[in-house]
N, CA, C and O atoms as a GROMACS GRO file, in nm:
protein
  136
    1UNK      N    1   0.965   0.996   1.456
    1UNK     CA    2   1.097   0.964   1.401
    1UNK      C    3   1.083   0.938   1.252
    1UNK      O    4   0.994   0.864   1.210
    2UNK      N    5   1.170   0.997   1.172
    2UNK     CA    6   1.160   0.984   1.026
    2UNK      C    7   1.182   0.840   0.980
    2UNK      O    8   1.264   0.767   1.037
    3UNK      N    9   1.109   0.802   0.878
    3UNK     CA   10   1.123   0.666   0.826
    3UNK      C   11   1.239   0.662   0.727
    3UNK      O   12   1.250   0.750   0.642
    4UNK      N   13   1.327   0.560   0.738
    4UNK     CA   14   1.438   0.549   0.642
    4UNK      C   15   1.388   0.543   0.499
    4UNK      O   16   1.284   0.484   0.470
    5UNK      N   17   1.463   0.606   0.409
    5UNK     CA   18   1.420   0.616   0.269
    5UNK      C   19   1.401   0.479   0.206
    5UNK      O   20   1.303   0.456   0.136
    6UNK      N   21   1.494   0.387   0.231
    6UNK     CA   22   1.485   0.255   0.166
    6UNK      C   23   1.362   0.181   0.217
    6UNK      O   24   1.300   0.105   0.143
    7UNK      N   25   1.326   0.203   0.345
    7UNK     CA   26   1.206   0.136   0.400
    7UNK      C   27   1.082   0.190   0.332
    7UNK      O   28   0.990   0.116   0.299
    8UNK      N   29   1.081   0.321   0.311
    8UNK     CA   30   0.965   0.385   0.248
    8UNK      C   31   0.947   0.330   0.106
    8UNK      O   32   0.836   0.295   0.066
    9UNK      N   33   1.058   0.323   0.031
    9UNK     CA   34   1.050   0.272  -0.106
    9UNK      C   35   1.003   0.127  -0.105
    9UNK      O   36   0.923   0.088  -0.190
   10UNK      N   37   1.053   0.049  -0.010
   10UNK     CA   38   1.013  -0.092  -0.002
   10UNK      C   39   0.864  -0.101   0.027
   10UNK      O   40   0.794  -0.184  -0.031
   11UNK      N   41   0.816  -0.016   0.116
   11UNK     CA   42   0.674  -0.016   0.152
   11UNK      C   43   0.590   0.022   0.030
   11UNK      O   44   0.488  -0.041   0.003
   12UNK      N   45   0.634   0.124  -0.044
   12UNK     CA   46   0.561   0.166  -0.162
   12UNK      C   47   0.555   0.055  -0.266
   12UNK      O   48   0.452   0.034  -0.330
   13UNK      N   49   0.667  -0.017  -0.282
   13UNK     CA   50   0.669  -0.128  -0.379
   13UNK      C   51   0.571  -0.236  -0.336
   13UNK      O   52   0.501  -0.293  -0.420
   14UNK      N   53   0.565  -0.264  -0.207
   14UNK     CA   54   0.475  -0.367  -0.155
   14UNK      C   55   0.331  -0.327  -0.181
   14UNK      O   56   0.249  -0.409  -0.223
   15UNK      N   57   0.299  -0.200  -0.155
   15UNK     CA   58   0.162  -0.152  -0.177
   15UNK      C   59   0.127  -0.159  -0.325
   15UNK      O   60   0.016  -0.199  -0.361
   16UNK      N   61   0.222  -0.121  -0.411
   16UNK     CA   62   0.195  -0.127  -0.555
   16UNK      C   63   0.168  -0.270  -0.599
   16UNK      O   64   0.081  -0.294  -0.682
   17UNK      N   65   0.243  -0.365  -0.542
   17UNK     CA   66   0.222  -0.506  -0.578
   17UNK      C   67   0.082  -0.549  -0.535
   17UNK      O   68   0.015  -0.622  -0.608
   18UNK      N   69   0.039  -0.505  -0.417
   18UNK     CA   70  -0.094  -0.542  -0.369
   18UNK      C   71  -0.200  -0.485  -0.465
   18UNK      O   72  -0.295  -0.554  -0.500
   19UNK      N   73  -0.181  -0.360  -0.506
   19UNK     CA   74  -0.278  -0.298  -0.597
   19UNK      C   75  -0.279  -0.370  -0.731
   19UNK      O   76  -0.385  -0.389  -0.791
   20UNK      N   77  -0.161  -0.410  -0.779
   20UNK     CA   78  -0.153  -0.478  -0.908
   20UNK      C   79  -0.218  -0.616  -0.900
   20UNK      O   80  -0.285  -0.660  -0.994
   21UNK      N   81  -0.199  -0.685  -0.786
   21UNK     CA   82  -0.253  -0.820  -0.772
   21UNK      C   83  -0.405  -0.817  -0.761
   21UNK      O   84  -0.475  -0.884  -0.836
   22UNK      N   85  -0.454  -0.738  -0.666
   22UNK     CA   86  -0.600  -0.734  -0.644
   22UNK      C   87  -0.637  -0.594  -0.600
   22UNK      O   88  -0.662  -0.569  -0.482
   23UNK      N   89  -0.641  -0.502  -0.694
   23UNK     CA   90  -0.668  -0.362  -0.661
   23UNK      C   91  -0.813  -0.341  -0.621
   23UNK      O   92  -0.845  -0.246  -0.549
   24UNK      N   93  -0.903  -0.428  -0.667
   24UNK     CA   94  -1.044  -0.409  -0.633
   24UNK      C   95  -1.069  -0.432  -0.484
   24UNK      O   96  -1.126  -0.344  -0.419
   25UNK      N   97  -1.028  -0.546  -0.426
   25UNK     CA   98  -1.049  -0.566  -0.282
   25UNK      C   99  -0.975  -0.462  -0.198
   25UNK      O  100  -1.026  -0.416  -0.097
   26UNK      N  101  -0.854  -0.426  -0.241
   26UNK     CA  102  -0.775  -0.330  -0.165
   26UNK      C  103  -0.844  -0.194  -0.164
   26UNK      O  104  -0.858  -0.132  -0.059
   27UNK      N  105  -0.886  -0.148  -0.280
   27UNK     CA  106  -0.950  -0.017  -0.288
   27UNK      C  107  -1.083  -0.018  -0.213
   27UNK      O  108  -1.120   0.081  -0.151
   28UNK      N  109  -1.155  -0.129  -0.220
   28UNK     CA  110  -1.282  -0.140  -0.149
   28UNK      C  111  -1.257  -0.132   0.002
   28UNK      O  112  -1.334  -0.068   0.074
   29UNK      N  113  -1.151  -0.195   0.048
   29UNK     CA  114  -1.119  -0.192   0.190
   29UNK      C  115  -1.080  -0.050   0.232
   29UNK      O  116  -1.117  -0.004   0.339
   30UNK      N  117  -1.004   0.017   0.146
   30UNK     CA  118  -0.960   0.152   0.179
   30UNK      C  119  -1.079   0.248   0.182
   30UNK      O  120  -1.080   0.343   0.262
   31UNK      N  121  -1.177   0.225   0.098
   31UNK     CA  122  -1.291   0.317   0.091
   31UNK      C  123  -1.396   0.287   0.197
   31UNK      O  124  -1.485   0.369   0.221
   32UNK      N  125  -1.385   0.172   0.262
   32UNK     CA  126  -1.482   0.139   0.367
   32UNK      C  127  -1.458   0.227   0.488
   32UNK      O  128  -1.346   0.231   0.540
   33UNK      N  129  -1.560   0.300   0.533
   33UNK     CA  130  -1.542   0.388   0.650
   33UNK      C  131  -1.508   0.307   0.774
   33UNK      O  132  -1.564   0.200   0.796
   34UNK      N  133  -1.415   0.358   0.854
   34UNK     CA  134  -1.376   0.286   0.976
   34UNK      C  135  -1.483   0.305   1.083
   34UNK      O  136  -1.469   0.253   1.194
   0.00000   0.00000   0.00000
């Protein structure tokens, strides 16, 4: 089911805030192999 546009934008803003606050831990977590 498609995600509502406003939800997507809100999610993107939240992710950007996380990257701006502490992009090093976030990027390290993303690069860690599952």
